[in-house]
C-alpha positions in Angstrom: 43.1 -22.0 -48.9 40.3 -24.3 -49.9 40.5 -26.0 -46.5 40.3 -22.7 -44.7 37.2 -21.5 -46.7 35.5 -24.9 -46.0 36.2 -24.5 -42.3 34.9 -20.9 -42.2 31.8 -22.1 -44.1 31.1 -24.9 -41.6 31.6 -22.6 -38.6 29.3 -20.1 -40.1 26.6 -22.8 -40.8 26.9 -24.1 -37.3 26.5 -20.6 -35.8 23.4 -19.9 -38.0 21.8 -23.2 -37.0 22.4 -22.4 -33.3 20.8 -19.0 -33.7 17.8 -20.4 -35.6 17.3 -23.1 -33.0 17.4 -20.6 -30.2 14.9 -18.3 -31.9 12.6 -21.1 -32.9 12.1 -22.4 -29.3 8.6 -21.2 -28.3 8.5 -18.8 -25.3 7.1 -20.6 -22.3 4.2 -19.0 -20.3 3.3 -20.1 -16.8 -0.1 -19.0 -15.4 -0.8 -19.0 -11.7 -4.6 -19.3 -11.1 -6.4 -18.2 -8.0 -10.2 -18.7 -7.8 -11.9 -16.5 -5.2 -15.4 -16.4 -3.9 -16.7 -13.5 -1.8 -20.0 -13.6 0.1 -20.8 -9.9 -0.1 -21.8 -7.9 3.0 -24.8 -5.5 3.0 -22.6 -2.5 2.1 -21.2 -4.1 -1.0 -24.1 -6.1 -2.4 -23.6 -4.7 -5.8 -20.1 -6.3 -6.0 -16.5 -5.1 -6.1 -16.0 -1.7 -7.8 -13.4 -3.0 -10.3 -13.4 0.2 -12.3 -11.7 2.0 -9.3 -9.1 -0.8 -8.8 -7.7 -2.3 -12.0 -6.0 -0.9 -15.0 -7.4 -1.3 -18.5 -10.9 -1.8 -17.0 -13.7 -2.9 -19.3 -16.7 -5.1 -19.2 -18.2 -7.7 -21.5 -21.6 -9.4 -21.6 -22.0 -13.1 -21.0 -24.2 -14.4 -23.8 -26.0 -17.7 -24.2 -23.9 -20.2 -26.2 -26.9 -21.2 -28.3 -27.9 -17.6 -29.0 -24.7 -15.5 -29.2 -26.5 -12.6 -30.8 -29.0 -12.3 -27.9 -28.5 -9.4 -25.4 -29.0 -10.1 -21.7 -27.4 -7.4 -19.6 -28.0 -9.3 -16.4 -24.7 -11.2 -16.6 -21.6 -9.1 -17.3 -18.0 -9.7 -16.5 -15.4 -7.1 -15.5 -11.8 -7.3 -16.8 -8.5 -5.6 -16.0 -5.0 -5.9 -14.7 -3.0 -5.1 -11.6 0.7 -5.2 -10.9 2.3 -8.0 -8.8 2.7 -5.6 -5.8 -0.9 -4.3 -6.0 -2.2 -7.9 -6.3 -1.1 -8.7 -2.7 -2.7 -5.5 -1.4 -5.9 -6.2 -3.3 -6.3 -9.6 -1.7 -6.1 -8.1 1.7 -8.6 -5.3 0.8 -11.2 -7.8 -0.5 -11.7 -9.0 3.1 -13.5 -5.7 3.7 -16.1 -6.5 1.0 -17.4 -9.7 2.5 -16.4 -13.2 3.6 -13.7 -14.3 1.2 -12.6 -17.8 0.3 -9.6 -18.6 -1.9 -9.1 -21.7 -4.0 -5.6 -21.6 -5.6 -5.3 -23.9 -8.6 -2.1 -25.7 -9.9 -0.2 -23.5 -12.3 -0.5 -24.4 -16.0 1.6 -23.7 -19.0 0.9 -22.3 -22.5 2.8 -21.1 -25.6 2.2 -18.2 -27.8 -0.4 -18.9 -30.6 -1.7 -22.1 -29.1 -5.0 -22.3 -27.3 -4.9 -23.5 -23.7 -7.7 -23.9 -21.1 -8.2 -24.4 -17.4 -11.3 -25.7 -15.6 -12.5 -24.2 -12.4 -15.0 -26.7 -10.9 -15.8 -24.6 -7.9 -17.2 -21.9 -10.1 -18.4 -24.0 -13.0 -16.2 -22.1 -15.4 -13.9 -23.3 -18.2 -11.5 -20.5 -19.3 -9.8 -20.6 -22.7 -6.7 -18.4 -23.2 -4.8 -17.6 -26.3 -1.5 -15.6 -25.9 0.2 -13.5 -28.5 3.0 -11.0 -28.9 2.2 -7.8 -30.7 4.5 -5.8 -33.1 4.3 -3.0 -30.6 6.1 -5.2 -28.1 3.1 -5.7 -25.8 1.9 -9.0 -24.6 -1.8 -9.9 -25.3 -4.2 -12.6 -24.3 -7.6 -13.5 -25.6 -9.9 -14.6 -22.8 -12.9 -16.8 -23.4 -14.8 -17.8 -20.3 -17.5 -20.4 -20.5 -19.9 -20.4 -17.5 -22.5 -23.0 -16.5 -25.1 -21.7 -14.1 -28.7 -22.1 -13.0 -31.2 -19.3 -13.6 -34.7 -19.1 -12.2 -37.4 -18.8 -14.8 -41.2 -19.0 -14.7 -42.8 -22.1 -16.1 -46.6 -22.8 -15.6 -46.8 -20.0 -13.1 -43.9 -21.1 -10.8 -40.2 -20.5 -10.7 -38.0 -23.4 -11.7 -34.2 -23.6 -12.1 -33.0 -23.8 -15.7 -29.4 -24.6 -16.6 -27.7 -22.1 -18.9 -24.4 -22.1 -20.7 -23.0 -18.6 -21.1 -19.8 -17.3 -22.7 -17.9 -14.1 -23.2 -14.7 -13.0 -25.0 -12.3 -10.1 -24.7 -8.6 -9.2 -25.4 -6.3 -7.8 -22.8 -2.7 -6.4 -23.1 -0.5 -6.9 -20.1 3.1 -6.8 -18.9 5.1 -9.7 -17.7 4.4 -10.8 -14.1 1.1 -8.8 -14.0 -2.2 -10.3 -12.7 -5.2 -10.4 -14.9 -8.5 -9.9 -13.1 -11.9 -11.4 -14.2 -14.6 -10.4 -11.8 -18.3 -9.5 -11.7 -19.8 -13.0 -11.9 -22.6 -12.8 -9.4 -24.6 -15.6 -7.8 -27.7 -15.0 -5.7 -29.5 -17.5 -3.6 -32.0 -17.6 -0.8 -30.8 -18.9 2.6 -32.4 -19.4 6.0 -30.8 -17.8 9.0 -31.6 -18.8 12.5 -31.2 -16.3 15.4 -31.4 -17.2 19.0 -32.6 -14.6 21.5 -30.1 -13.3 24.0 -29.7 -14.9 27.4 -32.4 -17.7 27.3 -31.6 -18.6 23.8 -27.9 -18.9 24.7 -28.5 -21.5 27.4 -26.9 -24.8 26.1 -29.4 -27.0 24.3 -32.4 -24.9 25.4 -32.7 -23.1 22.0 -32.4 -26.4 20.2 -35.2 -28.4 21.9 -38.1 -29.0 19.5 -41.2 -26.9 20.3 -39.6 -25.4 23.4 -36.7 -24.1 21.3 -39.1 -22.2 19.0 -39.9 -19.8 21.8 -36.2 -18.8 22.1 -35.2 -18.5 18.5 -36.4 -17.0 15.2 -35.8 -17.8 11.6 -35.6 -15.5 8.6 -35.0 -15.9 4.9 -32.6 -13.6 3.1 -30.9 -13.3 -0.3 -27.2 -14.0 -0.2 -25.0 -12.6 -3.0 -21.7 -14.0 -3.9 -19.1 -12.7 -6.4 -16.8 -15.1 -8.2 -13.4 -13.8 -9.2 -10.5 -15.3 -11.2 -6.9 -14.0 -10.9 -4.4 -15.0 -13.5 -0.7 -14.1 -12.8 1.3 -14.5 -16.0 5.1 -15.2 -16.1 6.9 -15.6 -19.4 10.5 -15.8 -20.7 9.5 -14.1 -23.9 12.2 -11.7 -25.2 11.7 -8.7 -27.5 9.2 -9.7 -30.3 10.2 -9.6 -33.9 8.1 -7.9 -36.6 6.5 -11.3 -37.4 5.4 -12.3 -33.9 1.8 -11.1 -34.2 -0.7 -8.5 -35.4 -0.3 -4.9 -34.2 
């Protein structure tokens, strides 16, 4: 009898340990990152209308890191989510807004409750992410982008480039395999465009000969606007959350 009770006790302890070990393994999160730049055409110089595209659309100001209480409405990010199916359609549609370039990044991993970050050198952005599971069963992420950019300011009566460090923060709820959208980061720069006149300007080399070529071509300066976008597609093996997984 004693041997039987001991055996039952050992089996029960082994089962409890296995369940505890299974539940204590942190859920793994894999994030696919796609960095996108769009040189906007004249029809869409104000940028992508994210409010008409994404779910849970909202905006947040980018503030100076050394003056987080300061308000500068010039720089504002747009946030939202799209489903996996809509993400593929969205990428095709963005081609109509301007000339698009994609820079996919290697996927990175995170765990709930632990801060992770990814650097996007092409856009001078470091993005911090903190994932959590809510009591309601929803998945949530806190996004904190840090952006380095050059702004033009007047000093001694002339415009000079001044480096700025800006940051923002927001929380987003999402479902597994959804894509989180961070858009609205605009860049404006002056460029020179050369246009050769038809016929004579198209003769090989003629439009490129110094002095002579000036007769057959014209140059103009224009402001080019670029929108930078970050897409985060999140995959997780997280099961149903318990009542202690996170705040509601």
